[in-house]
C-alpha positions as CSV (number, residue, x, y, z in Angstrom):
1,M,13.1,-23.0,36.8
2,L,11.7,-19.6,36.1
3,L,13.6,-17.3,33.8
4,T,13.4,-13.5,34.0
5,K,12.4,-11.5,30.9
6,N,16.0,-10.3,30.4
7,A,17.3,-13.9,30.7
8,L,14.9,-15.1,28.1
9,I,16.0,-12.3,25.8
10,F,19.6,-13.1,26.4
11,V,19.0,-16.8,25.5
12,A,17.1,-15.8,22.4
13,L,19.8,-13.4,21.3
14,F,22.5,-16.0,21.9
15,V,20.6,-18.5,19.6
16,N,19.9,-15.7,17.1
17,S,23.6,-14.8,16.9
18,F,24.4,-18.2,15.4
19,S,21.4,-18.2,13.0
20,R,21.6,-14.7,11.6
21,K,24.5,-13.3,9.5
22,S,25.6,-10.3,11.5
23,T,28.8,-8.7,12.6
24,D,27.2,-7.6,15.9
25,N,28.2,-9.8,18.8
26,I,27.1,-7.6,21.6
27,F,24.8,-9.5,24.0
28,L,23.8,-6.7,26.3
29,L,20.5,-5.1,25.3
30,T,20.0,-1.4,25.7
31,D,16.9,0.0,27.4
32,E,15.3,0.8,24.1
33,E,16.0,-2.7,22.8
34,I,14.4,-4.2,25.9
35,R,11.4,-2.0,25.5
36,Y,10.8,-3.0,21.9
37,S,11.5,-6.7,22.4
38,S,8.0,-7.5,23.7
39,I,4.6,-6.0,23.9
40,S,1.8,-6.5,26.5
41,K,-1.7,-7.8,25.8
42,E,-3.0,-4.5,27.1
43,D,-1.1,-2.6,24.5
44,I,-2.3,-4.9,21.7
45,E,-5.9,-4.6,22.9
46,Y,-5.5,-0.8,23.0
47,G,-4.1,-0.7,19.5
48,R,-7.0,-2.8,18.2
49,S,-9.7,-0.9,20.0
50,K,-8.2,2.6,19.2
51,T,-7.9,1.7,15.5
52,R,-11.5,0.6,15.5
53,E,-12.6,3.8,17.2
54,M,-10.7,5.9,14.6
55,F,-12.3,3.9,11.7
56,E,-15.8,4.3,13.1
57,F,-15.2,8.0,13.7
58,G,-14.1,8.5,10.1
59,W,-16.7,6.3,8.6
60,R,-19.5,7.9,10.6
61,N,-18.4,11.4,9.7
62,Y,-18.1,10.6,6.0
63,M,-21.6,9.2,5.9
64,E,-23.1,12.0,8.0
65,F,-21.4,15.0,6.5
66,A,-20.1,14.0,3.1
67,F,-22.1,11.2,1.4
68,P,-23.0,11.0,-1.5
69,A,-20.0,13.3,-2.3
70,D,-16.6,11.6,-2.9
71,E,-14.8,12.5,0.3
72,L,-15.1,14.6,3.4
73,D,-13.5,18.1,3.5
74,P,-12.1,17.9,7.1
75,I,-11.7,21.7,7.5
76,H,-15.1,22.8,6.4
77,C,-17.0,19.7,7.4
78,R,-18.8,19.1,4.1
79,G,-18.6,16.8,1.2
80,R,-16.1,17.3,-1.6
81,G,-16.3,16.1,-5.2
82,H,-15.0,17.0,-8.7
83,D,-13.9,20.6,-9.0
84,H,-16.0,21.5,-12.1
85,D,-15.1,25.2,-11.8
86,N,-11.4,24.5,-12.1
87,P,-10.7,21.7,-14.6
88,D,-6.9,22.1,-14.1
89,N,-7.2,21.2,-10.4
90,I,-5.8,17.7,-11.0
91,N,-5.0,17.1,-7.3
92,I,-8.7,16.9,-6.8
93,N,-10.1,16.0,-10.2
94,D,-7.8,13.1,-10.9
95,V,-9.4,11.3,-7.9
96,L,-12.8,12.7,-7.3
97,G,-15.3,11.8,-10.0
98,D,-18.7,12.5,-8.3
99,Y,-19.2,8.7,-7.8
100,S,-19.3,8.4,-3.9
101,L,-15.6,7.4,-3.8
102,G,-15.5,7.2,0.0
103,L,-18.4,4.8,0.0
104,I,-16.9,2.4,-2.6
105,D,-13.4,2.6,-1.3
106,T,-14.4,1.6,2.2
107,L,-16.7,-1.4,1.5
108,D,-14.1,-4.1,2.2
109,S,-12.7,-2.2,5.2
110,L,-16.1,-2.8,6.8
111,V,-15.3,-6.5,6.3
112,V,-11.9,-6.2,8.0
113,F,-13.6,-4.5,10.9
114,G,-16.2,-7.3,11.1
115,D,-19.3,-5.1,10.6
116,A,-21.5,-7.3,8.4
117,D,-24.7,-5.3,8.8
118,E,-23.0,-2.1,7.7
119,F,-21.2,-3.8,4.8
120,K,-24.5,-5.0,3.5
121,R,-26.2,-1.6,4.0
122,A,-23.2,0.1,2.2
123,V,-23.4,-2.4,-0.7
124,N,-27.1,-1.6,-1.2
125,L,-26.4,2.1,-1.1
126,V,-23.8,1.7,-3.9
127,V,-26.3,-0.3,-5.9
128,K,-29.1,2.3,-5.4
129,T,-27.1,5.6,-5.8
130,V,-23.8,5.2,-7.8
131,S,-23.6,6.0,-11.4
132,F,-20.7,6.7,-13.7
133,E,-22.7,8.7,-16.2
134,K,-20.8,11.8,-15.2
135,N,-19.2,14.6,-17.1
136,T,-15.9,14.3,-15.1
137,T,-12.4,13.8,-16.3
138,I,-10.6,11.5,-14.0
139,Q,-7.2,9.6,-13.8
140,V,-7.3,6.1,-15.2
141,F,-5.0,4.8,-12.5
142,E,-6.8,6.3,-9.5
143,S,-10.3,5.2,-10.7
144,T,-9.0,1.7,-11.4
145,I,-7.4,1.0,-8.0
146,R,-9.9,2.9,-5.8
147,V,-13.2,2.5,-7.6
148,M,-13.0,-0.6,-9.8
149,G,-10.9,-2.4,-7.1
150,G,-13.3,-1.6,-4.4
151,L,-16.3,-2.8,-6.4
152,L,-14.6,-6.0,-7.4
153,A,-13.5,-6.8,-3.9
154,A,-16.9,-6.2,-2.4
155,H,-18.6,-8.2,-5.1
156,M,-16.4,-11.2,-4.5
157,I,-17.0,-11.0,-0.8
158,A,-20.8,-10.6,-1.2
159,V,-21.1,-13.7,-3.4
160,D,-18.9,-15.9,-1.2
161,K,-21.1,-18.5,0.3
162,T,-18.3,-19.9,2.4
163,N,-18.2,-16.7,4.4
164,R,-14.4,-17.0,4.7
165,F,-14.2,-13.5,6.4
166,G,-17.4,-13.8,8.4
167,P,-21.1,-13.5,7.7
168,F,-20.9,-11.2,4.6
169,Y,-22.6,-13.4,2.0
170,M,-25.6,-11.5,0.6
171,S,-28.3,-14.0,-0.7
172,E,-30.4,-11.2,-2.3
173,Y,-27.4,-9.6,-4.0
174,G,-27.6,-9.8,-7.8
175,G,-24.1,-8.9,-9.0
176,E,-24.7,-5.2,-9.4
177,L,-21.2,-4.2,-8.2
178,L,-19.6,-6.3,-10.9
179,T,-22.0,-4.6,-13.4
180,L,-20.8,-1.2,-12.2
181,A,-17.1,-2.3,-12.4
182,H,-17.8,-3.4,-16.0
183,D,-19.4,-0.1,-16.8
184,L,-16.5,1.9,-15.4
185,A,-14.0,-0.3,-17.3
186,G,-15.9,0.4,-20.5
187,R,-15.6,4.2,-19.9
188,L,-11.9,3.9,-19.3
189,L,-11.3,2.0,-22.6
190,P,-11.0,5.2,-24.8
191,A,-7.8,6.0,-22.9
192,F,-6.2,3.0,-24.6
193,E,-7.1,4.1,-28.1
194,G,-5.1,6.4,-30.3
195,T,-1.7,5.8,-28.6
196,A,1.2,4.5,-30.7
197,T,2.5,2.4,-27.8
198,G,-0.8,1.0,-26.5
199,I,0.0,2.6,-23.1
200,P,-3.1,4.5,-22.1
201,F,-3.6,8.2,-21.7
202,T,-3.4,9.4,-18.1
203,R,-6.9,10.9,-18.0
204,V,-10.3,10.2,-19.6
205,N,-13.7,11.8,-19.4
206,L,-16.4,9.4,-18.2
207,Q,-18.8,10.6,-20.8
208,K,-16.7,11.9,-23.7
209,G,-13.5,9.8,-23.6
210,V,-10.1,11.4,-24.1
211,L,-10.5,15.2,-24.5
212,P,-8.5,17.3,-26.9
213,G,-5.3,18.6,-25.4
214,T,-4.8,15.6,-23.0
215,T,-1.2,15.2,-22.2
216,N,0.8,12.4,-23.8
217,F,2.9,11.8,-20.7
218,T,1.9,9.2,-18.2
219,C,3.4,7.8,-15.0
220,T,5.1,4.4,-15.4
221,S,3.7,3.0,-12.2
222,G,0.2,4.2,-13.0
223,A,0.1,2.7,-16.4
224,G,1.8,-0.5,-15.3
225,S,-0.5,-1.1,-12.3
226,L,-3.8,-1.8,-14.1
227,L,-3.4,-5.5,-14.7
228,L,-4.7,-6.8,-11.4
229,E,-8.1,-5.1,-11.5
230,F,-8.5,-5.5,-15.3
231,G,-7.4,-9.1,-15.0
232,V,-9.8,-9.9,-12.2
233,L,-12.6,-8.2,-14.1
234,S,-11.9,-10.4,-17.1
235,K,-11.9,-13.5,-15.0
236,L,-15.2,-12.6,-13.4
237,L,-16.9,-11.7,-16.7
238,G,-15.3,-14.5,-18.8
239,D,-14.1,-11.8,-21.2
240,D,-10.4,-11.6,-21.7
241,S,-10.3,-8.3,-23.5
242,Y,-9.7,-6.2,-20.4
243,E,-6.8,-8.4,-19.2
244,K,-5.3,-8.3,-22.7
245,L,-5.3,-4.5,-22.8
246,A,-3.6,-4.2,-19.4
247,R,-1.2,-7.0,-20.1
248,R,-0.2,-5.4,-23.4
249,V,0.8,-2.2,-21.5
250,N,3.0,-4.2,-19.1
251,E,4.7,-6.0,-22.0
252,K,5.3,-2.7,-23.8
253,L,6.8,-1.1,-20.7
254,W,9.1,-4.1,-20.2
255,T,10.4,-3.8,-23.8
256,L,11.0,0.0,-23.3
257,R,13.3,-0.3,-20.2
258,N,16.7,1.1,-20.7
259,Q,19.0,-1.4,-22.3
260,A,22.1,-0.3,-20.5
261,T,20.7,-0.1,-16.9
262,G,17.6,-2.2,-17.1
263,L,15.7,0.6,-15.4
264,H,12.4,2.3,-16.2
265,G,11.9,6.0,-16.1
266,N,9.2,7.7,-14.0
267,L,7.4,9.3,-16.9
268,I,6.9,8.0,-20.5
269,D,5.6,9.5,-23.7
270,I,2.7,7.2,-24.7
271,Q,3.2,8.1,-28.4
272,T,7.0,7.9,-28.8
273,G,7.9,5.6,-25.9
274,E,10.6,8.0,-24.7
275,W,11.4,8.2,-21.0
276,Q,11.3,11.6,-19.3
277,I,13.0,11.2,-15.9
278,V,13.9,9.0,-13.0
279,T,13.4,5.8,-11.0
280,Y,15.4,4.4,-8.0
281,M,18.8,2.8,-7.2
282,R,20.3,1.4,-4.0
283,R,23.2,3.1,-2.2
284,G,25.1,2.3,1.0
285,R,26.6,-0.9,2.5
286,N,25.7,-4.3,1.1
287,V,24.6,-5.9,4.5
288,C,21.7,-4.2,6.2
289,A,22.6,-5.5,9.7
290,D,26.2,-4.4,9.5
291,T,27.4,-1.0,11.0
292,N,30.3,-0.4,8.7
293,G,29.6,1.9,5.8
294,D,26.7,4.1,5.0
295,S,23.1,3.1,5.7
296,P,21.3,1.5,2.7
297,I,19.0,3.9,0.9
298,Y,17.2,3.8,-2.5
299,V,17.7,7.1,-4.3
300,N,16.2,8.6,-7.4
301,V,18.5,8.1,-10.4
302,D,18.6,8.8,-14.1
303,A,17.3,5.6,-15.8
304,R,19.8,6.0,-18.6
305,D,23.0,5.8,-16.6
306,G,22.1,5.3,-13.0
307,S,23.5,8.7,-11.8
308,T,21.8,10.3,-8.8
309,S,19.3,12.8,-10.1
310,N,18.1,14.4,-6.9
311,T,18.4,14.0,-3.1
312,W,14.8,13.4,-2.0
313,I,12.7,10.4,-1.2
314,D,8.9,10.5,-0.9
315,S,6.4,8.9,1.4
316,L,5.0,6.7,-1.4
317,Q,8.4,5.0,-1.6
318,A,7.8,3.7,2.0
319,S,5.8,0.9,0.3
320,F,8.9,-0.6,-1.2
321,A,9.8,-2.3,2.1
322,G,6.5,-4.2,1.8
323,V,7.4,-5.2,-1.8
324,L,10.8,-6.5,-0.5
325,V,8.9,-8.6,2.1
326,L,6.7,-10.1,-0.6
327,A,9.9,-10.8,-2.7
328,G,11.4,-12.7,0.3
329,Q,14.1,-10.1,0.9
330,V,13.2,-9.5,4.5
331,D,16.7,-8.3,5.7
332,E,16.6,-5.6,3.0
333,A,13.0,-4.7,3.9
334,V,14.0,-4.2,7.6
335,C,16.6,-1.6,6.7
336,H,14.4,0.2,4.2
337,H,11.5,0.4,6.7
338,A,13.8,1.6,9.5
339,L,14.9,4.6,7.5
340,Y,11.2,5.7,7.1
341,Y,10.6,4.9,10.8
342,A,13.5,7.3,11.7
343,I,11.9,10.0,9.6
344,W,8.5,9.4,11.3
345,K,10.1,9.6,14.7
346,K,11.6,12.9,13.8
347,Y,8.4,14.6,12.7
348,G,5.6,12.4,14.1
349,V,4.4,11.8,10.5
350,L,6.0,11.3,7.1
351,P,6.6,14.4,5.1
352,E,5.4,14.0,1.5
353,R,9.0,14.5,0.3
354,F,12.2,14.3,2.5
355,N,15.6,15.6,1.4
356,W,18.1,13.2,2.8
357,Q,21.0,15.5,2.0
358,L,19.5,18.5,3.8
359,Q,17.9,16.4,6.5
360,A,14.7,18.4,6.0
361,P,11.4,18.1,4.1
362,D,11.1,19.4,0.5
363,V,7.3,19.0,0.8
364,S,6.0,19.1,4.3
365,F,2.4,17.9,4.3
366,Y,1.2,14.4,5.3
367,P,-2.2,13.4,3.9
368,L,-2.7,10.2,6.1
369,R,-0.9,8.0,3.5
370,P,-0.9,4.2,4.2
371,E,2.4,3.1,2.6
372,F,4.6,3.2,5.7
373,I,1.9,1.4,7.7
374,E,1.3,-1.2,5.0
375,S,5.0,-2.1,5.1
376,T,4.9,-2.2,8.9
377,Y,2.1,-4.7,8.8
378,L,3.8,-6.9,6.1
379,L,7.1,-6.9,8.1
380,Y,5.2,-7.9,11.3
381,T,3.5,-10.7,9.3
382,A,6.9,-11.9,8.0
383,T,8.8,-11.7,11.3
384,K,6.2,-11.7,14.1
385,N,8.5,-9.2,15.8
386,P,6.8,-7.0,18.4
387,F,8.9,-4.1,17.3
388,Y,6.5,-3.5,14.5
389,Q,3.5,-3.5,16.8
390,H,5.3,-0.8,18.8
391,V,5.7,1.1,15.6
392,G,2.0,0.8,15.1
393,L,1.2,2.2,18.5
394,E,3.4,5.2,17.8
395,I,1.7,5.7,14.5
396,L,-1.7,5.6,16.3
397,E,-0.4,8.2,18.8
398,S,0.7,10.5,16.0
399,L,-2.6,10.1,14.2
400,E,-4.5,10.9,17.4
401,T,-2.5,13.9,18.6
402,I,-1.3,15.5,15.3
403,T,-3.8,14.8,12.5
404,R,-7.1,14.4,14.3
405,V,-9.7,17.2,13.8
406,K,-13.4,17.1,14.3
407,Y,-14.0,15.7,10.8
408,R,-11.7,14.1,8.3
409,M,-10.3,12.6,5.6
410,E,-8.9,11.1,2.3
411,S,-10.7,7.9,1.2
412,F,-7.6,5.8,1.5
413,F,-7.4,6.6,5.2
414,L,-10.4,4.3,5.7
415,S,-9.6,1.9,2.8
416,E,-5.9,1.3,3.6
417,T,-4.3,3.2,6.5
418,L,-6.6,1.9,9.3
419,K,-7.1,-1.4,7.6
420,Y,-3.5,-2.3,7.9
421,L,-3.2,-0.9,11.4
422,Y,-6.1,-3.0,12.6
423,L,-4.7,-6.2,11.1
424,L,-1.3,-5.3,12.7
425,F,-3.0,-5.7,16.2
426,D,-5.2,-8.7,15.5
427,D,-3.3,-12.0,15.1
428,N,-6.6,-13.9,15.3
429,H,-8.3,-12.1,12.5
430,P,-9.4,-14.5,9.7
431,I,-7.1,-12.8,7.3
432,N,-4.1,-13.3,9.5
433,K,-5.0,-16.7,11.0
434,K,-6.2,-18.8,8.1
435,E,-6.8,-16.7,4.9
436,Q,-3.4,-15.1,4.5
437,E,-2.4,-17.1,1.5
438,R,-5.9,-17.1,0.0
439,V,-6.3,-13.3,-0.2
440,L,-4.5,-10.7,-2.3
441,F,-4.2,-7.0,-1.2
442,S,-4.5,-4.7,-4.2
443,T,-2.6,-1.5,-4.8
444,E,-5.4,0.3,-2.8
445,G,-5.4,-2.4,-0.1
446,H,-8.6,-4.0,-1.4
447,L,-9.2,-7.6,-0.4
448,L,-9.4,-9.9,-3.5
449,P,-10.1,-13.5,-2.4
450,I,-8.0,-15.9,-4.5
451,S,-10.3,-18.1,-6.4
452,S,-9.9,-21.2,-8.5
453,L,-11.4,-19.1,-11.3
454,F,-8.0,-17.4,-11.5
455,N,-6.2,-20.6,-12.4
456,S,-7.4,-20.7,-16.0
457,P,-5.5,-18.5,-18.4
458,S,-7.7,-16.0,-20.2
459,S,-4.9,-15.1,-22.6
460,P,-1.9,-16.9,-24.0
461,P,1.4,-16.7,-22.1
462,S,3.5,-13.6,-22.6
463,I,7.0,-12.4,-22.0
464,L,6.0,-11.5,-18.5
465,D,5.1,-15.1,-17.6
466,P,8.1,-17.1,-16.2
467,P,8.4,-20.7,-17.4
468,L,6.9,-23.2,-15.1
469,S,10.3,-24.8,-14.4
470,T,11.5,-21.5,-12.9
471,L,8.6,-21.2,-10.4
472,P,9.4,-21.9,-6.7
473,R,8.4,-25.4,-5.5
474,G,8.1,-27.1,-2.1
475,N,7.3,-25.2,1.1
476,A,8.6,-21.7,0.1
477,S,6.2,-19.0,1.1
478,S,6.5,-15.2,1.4
479,C,4.1,-15.4,4.3
480,E,6.3,-17.6,6.5
481,T,7.9,-16.1,9.5
482,G,11.7,-15.6,9.1
483,Y,13.4,-17.6,11.9
484,E,16.2,-15.1,12.4
485,F,13.7,-12.4,13.4
486,S,11.4,-14.5,15.6
487,A,13.5,-14.4,18.8
488,G,11.8,-11.4,20.4
489,I,14.6,-8.8,19.9
490,P,14.4,-5.7,17.6
491,P,15.2,-6.5,14.0
492,L,17.9,-3.9,14.0
493,R,20.3,-3.5,17.0
494,H,20.8,-0.1,18.6
495,P,23.9,0.8,16.7
496,Q,22.1,0.4,13.3
497,M,19.1,2.4,14.5
498,K,21.4,5.1,15.9
499,Q,23.1,5.4,12.5
500,L,19.8,5.7,10.7
501,F,18.5,8.3,13.1
502,K,21.7,10.3,12.5
503,V,21.2,10.1,8.8
504,V,17.8,11.9,9.0
505,G,19.0,14.3,11.6
506,V,16.9,13.2,14.6
507,N,17.5,15.3,17.8
508,S,19.3,13.2,20.3
509,N,17.5,14.9,23.1
510,L,14.1,13.6,21.9
511,H,14.7,9.9,21.2
512,N,16.6,7.3,23.2
513,W,17.5,5.4,19.9
514,V,20.1,8.2,19.4
């Protein structure tokens, strides 16, 4: 007996209503729910091929018009590097250090897109042309996640004789990328010196160390995100000093959290350990899939007492849905992601900062950030729900029609944004099919193959390490597909989506979800 598409969806929804905790017992699907409940092979192939075309377009333009500069200025079609004439231009200078950032940051994206010849050519270009002997003052965090992370990922792939991602092993390669990463780390070390807390200065000059007048204030997430790259570097070198430095920072940040709320502030004085402002807190109803009460949202609060400190959320916070997925809180991730999806649908992109009280941007520009796309990919990985591939197609459409110019772009557009989009449309990619639990995505989206080398501790256990007895056992895995989301219906029903769209002020004449 043949079942129609609607009949199959009805059966799936009937089964799902018993397996998922939800107050919604409506069995009739709306047109929008039906549309997002499945996706055609043609749409998947289009998403994959269009993402590849975008990547090749961006990579080709960087190499032709910008290299060896750090990135491509999309308006003037030329390379852009450190702004030596304006040292206070930290928006540029924190990131661009005159070390061919776009080349380094994109190395492992070439692996994801399966271009072995170009990967090997790019590795050799780095070896021949990149030097950190530069009189540039850069941000410790940005140089760690973008540059050191890119070098370490490409090194581990180039020396991998098993070719787990494809034919990327380089028999003539001599470990030069690791040497460069080691050199960069050594130039960052002065940032850890001269601070009463051990938390590093935000910025360091690659030749001169910490310059006089450097601020004592640093971002919590920046200071606390160094352990992965510094730890991997220590493992690869057999020198635990780098991991110890970064681990000490995390331990200190943990002890400095507010004793009343358990929260960290956003900025901290590296000398006094005093917090300067805010972090996040959840508001709204307890159950994401319910329709009673306000939609869940994480707002910025005062770390000292949890009171709401402002009424905006920013595009970087879209990554938190992905964090929730990795923590196994998929229901919560679905709701958090849907809020950002509603904002994307309102504008076609994510404003850098959105005021949820005014239902309008506080900061309007969108620099091709990857965080929302990363969370979309991780939610698809966890649920296998075609809704998220539809979201990916809508993102592609926006990138093509709103953001595309003759030349472009930020380095993370190639290293993260398009990487996650491509993987979203390629279930058969080695990373998705067999390597998912043997690869780690870094903060910058760099691929770090998980190695047995990482099993041996390079430093004694700390307060951050849970006792072995508390670690999960058995078949638990953050990469497993949640059963309650696998039935081919949207992860949120129309009433919940309508409520979220109303929260952000979406015009009902423009979108059928409303």
